[in-house]
KETI-236880 format. One record per residue (C-alpha): residue in one letter; z, y, x. Coordinates in steps of 0.001 Angstrom, whole numbers, plus 500000, padded with zeros to 6 digits. Last residue first. Layout:
N
{type = A&w = Z&v = Y&u = X}
...
END
This chain:
173
{type = E&w = 513974&v = 504704&u = 465553}
{type = N&w = 512354&v = 506286&u = 468226}
{type = G&w = 513127&v = 509433&u = 470760}
{type = F&w = 511843&v = 512618&u = 472015}
{type = A&w = 513992&v = 515889&u = 471983}
{type = Y&w = 513159&v = 519052&u = 472475}
{type = L&w = 515836&v = 522043&u = 472988}
{type = L&w = 514924&v = 525743&u = 471758}
{type = Q&w = 516524&v = 528951&u = 472542}
{type = G&w = 515621&v = 528808&u = 476532}
{type = N&w = 513241&v = 531270&u = 476244}
{type = P&w = 510988&v = 529117&u = 478249}
{type = T&w = 511470&v = 526403&u = 475824}
{type = V&w = 513821&v = 523298&u = 476676}
{type = F&w = 512109&v = 520081&u = 477786}
{type = S&w = 512553&v = 516325&u = 477061}
{type = P&w = 516273&v = 515610&u = 476020}
{type = V&w = 515858&v = 511650&u = 475216}
{type = I&w = 516570&v = 510377&u = 471766}
{type = F&w = 516869&v = 506745&u = 470593}
{type = F&w = 517577&v = 506877&u = 466597}
{type = N&w = 520867&v = 504634&u = 464589}
{type = P&w = 523081&v = 507696&u = 464738}
{type = I&w = 521771&v = 511358&u = 465815}
{type = T&w = 524484&v = 512798&u = 467754}
{type = I&w = 524784&v = 516302&u = 469513}
{type = P&w = 527892&v = 516901&u = 471657}
{type = T&w = 529814&v = 519874&u = 471889}
{type = G&w = 529668&v = 521452&u = 474979}
{type = F&w = 530945&v = 519631&u = 478090}
{type = T&w = 532777&v = 521964&u = 481038}
{type = G&w = 530892&v = 522283&u = 484806}
{type = T&w = 532224&v = 525746&u = 484890}
{type = A&w = 528936&v = 527222&u = 486437}
{type = T&w = 526192&v = 524128&u = 485197}
{type = N&w = 527682&v = 524853&u = 481696}
{type = R&w = 527140&v = 521251&u = 479953}
{type = P&w = 524987&v = 520019&u = 476716}
{type = V&w = 525549&v = 516790&u = 475912}
{type = I&w = 522767&v = 514866&u = 474084}
{type = T&w = 523694&v = 511410&u = 472200}
{type = Q&w = 521767&v = 508538&u = 471182}
{type = G&w = 520516&v = 507398&u = 473831}
{type = N&w = 523734&v = 506078&u = 475557}
{type = V&w = 524010&v = 509960&u = 476915}
{type = G&w = 521315&v = 512506&u = 477658}
{type = L&w = 522051&v = 515217&u = 479695}
{type = Y&w = 521453&v = 518598&u = 478488}
{type = V&w = 522011&v = 521396&u = 481832}
{type = T&w = 522973&v = 524849&u = 480960}
{type = A&w = 522982&v = 527862&u = 483200}
{type = G&w = 520254&v = 527006&u = 484996}
{type = N&w = 518019&v = 530339&u = 483856}
{type = P&w = 514844&v = 528138&u = 482139}
{type = T&w = 517411&v = 525699&u = 480839}
{type = F&w = 517658&v = 522228&u = 482297}
{type = V&w = 516854&v = 518965&u = 481426}
{type = P&w = 518897&v = 515785&u = 482478}
{type = S&w = 518101&v = 512381&u = 483179}
{type = S&w = 520971&v = 510793&u = 481967}
{type = F&w = 523044&v = 507812&u = 483540}
{type = F&w = 526893&v = 507985&u = 482616}
{type = P&w = 529913&v = 508602&u = 484745}
{type = L&w = 528890&v = 511699&u = 486569}
{type = T&w = 529257&v = 511748&u = 489986}
{type = E&w = 529332&v = 514755&u = 491732}
{type = V&w = 528887&v = 517102&u = 495237}
{type = A&w = 526684&v = 514084&u = 496720}
{type = A&w = 525367&v = 515655&u = 499947}
{type = N&w = 521681&v = 516298&u = 500875}
{type = T&w = 522589&v = 519402&u = 503112}
{type = R&w = 520843&v = 521908&u = 501782}
{type = T&w = 519472&v = 519814&u = 498497}
{type = D&w = 523529&v = 519944&u = 496747}
{type = V&w = 523337&v = 516588&u = 494702}
{type = I&w = 524574&v = 515585&u = 491835}
{type = L&w = 524680&v = 511723&u = 491224}
{type = T&w = 524286&v = 510846&u = 487791}
{type = T&w = 525712&v = 507040&u = 486467}
{type = N&w = 525198&v = 503687&u = 484521}
{type = L&w = 525271&v = 501947&u = 488188}
{type = E&w = 521911&v = 499967&u = 486858}
{type = P&w = 520814&v = 503464&u = 485238}
{type = D&w = 520955&v = 505722&u = 488279}
{type = G&w = 520032&v = 509275&u = 487892}
{type = I&w = 519896&v = 511857&u = 490340}
{type = Y&w = 520341&v = 514891&u = 489510}
{type = V&w = 519233&v = 517637&u = 492267}
{type = F&w = 520761&v = 520937&u = 493285}
{type = A&w = 519967&v = 523942&u = 494630}
{type = G&w = 516393&v = 524337&u = 493672}
{type = D&w = 517425&v = 527581&u = 491709}
{type = P&w = 516072&v = 525704&u = 488241}
{type = T&w = 518003&v = 522873&u = 489074}
{type = L&w = 515872&v = 519908&u = 489986}
{type = S&w = 515886&v = 516731&u = 488269}
{type = T&w = 515050&v = 512646&u = 489834}
{type = T&w = 515025&v = 509645&u = 488201}
{type = S&w = 515676&v = 506257&u = 489184}
{type = G&w = 518444&v = 505816&u = 491681}
{type = H&w = 519991&v = 504212&u = 494560}
{type = I&w = 519625&v = 506983&u = 497391}
{type = T&w = 517570&v = 506189&u = 500466}
{type = A&w = 517764&v = 508964&u = 503714}
{type = V&w = 516257&v = 510612&u = 506391}
{type = I&w = 512360&v = 509895&u = 505313}
{type = S&w = 509860&v = 511834&u = 507036}
{type = R&w = 508789&v = 514926&u = 507231}
{type = S&w = 510782&v = 516060&u = 510306}
{type = H&w = 511011&v = 519679&u = 508633}
{type = T&w = 510975&v = 518714&u = 505137}
{type = G&w = 513442&v = 515839&u = 505354}
{type = I&w = 512430&v = 513375&u = 502648}
{type = V&w = 515136&v = 511580&u = 500709}
{type = S&w = 513949&v = 508542&u = 499096}
{type = V&w = 514780&v = 507708&u = 495571}
{type = T&w = 515892&v = 504368&u = 494671}
{type = T&w = 515485&v = 501749&u = 491848}
{type = G&w = 512093&v = 503054&u = 489957}
{type = E&w = 509714&v = 500454&u = 491406}
{type = S&w = 507684&v = 503230&u = 492355}
{type = S&w = 510249&v = 505211&u = 494506}
{type = S&w = 511562&v = 508103&u = 492957}
{type = V&w = 510963&v = 511055&u = 495533}
{type = Y&w = 513750&v = 513683&u = 496642}
{type = L&w = 512457&v = 516754&u = 499247}
{type = Y&w = 514852&v = 517472&u = 501434}
{type = S&w = 515287&v = 521437&u = 503306}
{type = A&w = 516473&v = 523516&u = 501227}
{type = G&w = 517521&v = 527534&u = 502029}
{type = S&w = 517844&v = 528247&u = 498184}
{type = A&w = 514636&v = 530069&u = 498628}
{type = P&w = 512652&v = 527564&u = 499982}
{type = A&w = 512975&v = 525705&u = 496833}
{type = C&w = 513834&v = 521914&u = 496829}
{type = C&w = 512405&v = 519317&u = 494811}
{type = L&w = 508946&v = 519890&u = 495572}
{type = I&w = 507505&v = 518246&u = 492022}
{type = L&w = 505322&v = 515378&u = 492325}
{type = L&w = 502643&v = 514734&u = 490067}
{type = S&w = 501663&v = 510674&u = 490554}
{type = V&w = 498323&v = 508966&u = 490927}
{type = A&w = 498282&v = 505577&u = 490669}
{type = V&w = 494954&v = 503128&u = 491630}
{type = L&w = 494720&v = 499255&u = 491264}
{type = W&w = 491429&v = 498762&u = 493490}
{type = R&w = 490223&v = 495442&u = 492586}
{type = G&w = 490705&v = 492343&u = 495458}
{type = G&w = 491747&v = 489804&u = 492515}
{type = R&w = 495513&v = 489673&u = 493961}
{type = D&w = 495778&v = 493706&u = 493359}
{type = K&w = 494479&v = 496178&u = 495785}
{type = Q&w = 496626&v = 499364&u = 495979}
{type = D&w = 496043&v = 503159&u = 496346}
{type = I&w = 499261&v = 505182&u = 495906}
{type = F&w = 498355&v = 509307&u = 495695}
{type = C&w = 501201&v = 511200&u = 496215}
{type = Y&w = 501046&v = 515675&u = 495230}
{type = R&w = 502558&v = 518462&u = 495596}
{type = I&w = 503299&v = 521074&u = 492621}
{type = L&w = 504183&v = 524148&u = 494091}
{type = T&w = 507566&v = 526189&u = 495722}
{type = R&w = 505745&v = 526654&u = 498970}
{type = G&w = 506581&v = 527269&u = 502663}
{type = S&w = 508324&v = 523383&u = 502732}
{type = D&w = 504552&v = 522080&u = 502927}
{type = I&w = 504718&v = 518454&u = 502318}
{type = R&w = 501894&v = 516220&u = 501551}
{type = V&w = 502581&v = 512837&u = 500843}
{type = R&w = 500374&v = 510008&u = 501269}
{type = Q&w = 501137&v = 506557&u = 500480}
{type = K&w = 499038&v = 503459&u = 501313}
{type = M&w = 500262&v = 499765&u = 500125}
END
């Protein structure tokens, strides 16, 4: 499998990763994934967080060395709007790790798996918990707000409108 990752720490744009692979029959299978550069030069960040195609690890790539410097157990990554922290969800351990992108150090572990969604200003993060609840959390104080629960319906927070007024969640019965 060939992987090509373009890293340019001088800009905050969407970057790309192409994964080319042949199947057992010799046919080419091509998977293309868009990656958001999980660090912002304005925050002093120096790491890029990339979820593996297997969905069990997150590779930490040093933007200066352009090589993998660590591997974190987890499957999803969500970057805060200011680029200061990355949330790494681990469904196997049922945890969400919050990592400082400047130091690559874990600052907190939440006791549930989530793939969070942030308001544009970063003041609130919406965390999906157990598939039926979305919990807002103040990112400055760490306090949790009133949970939003929809019984008998699997929901996932998906995105917040640019003005921060509406949260969209997708799901199914």
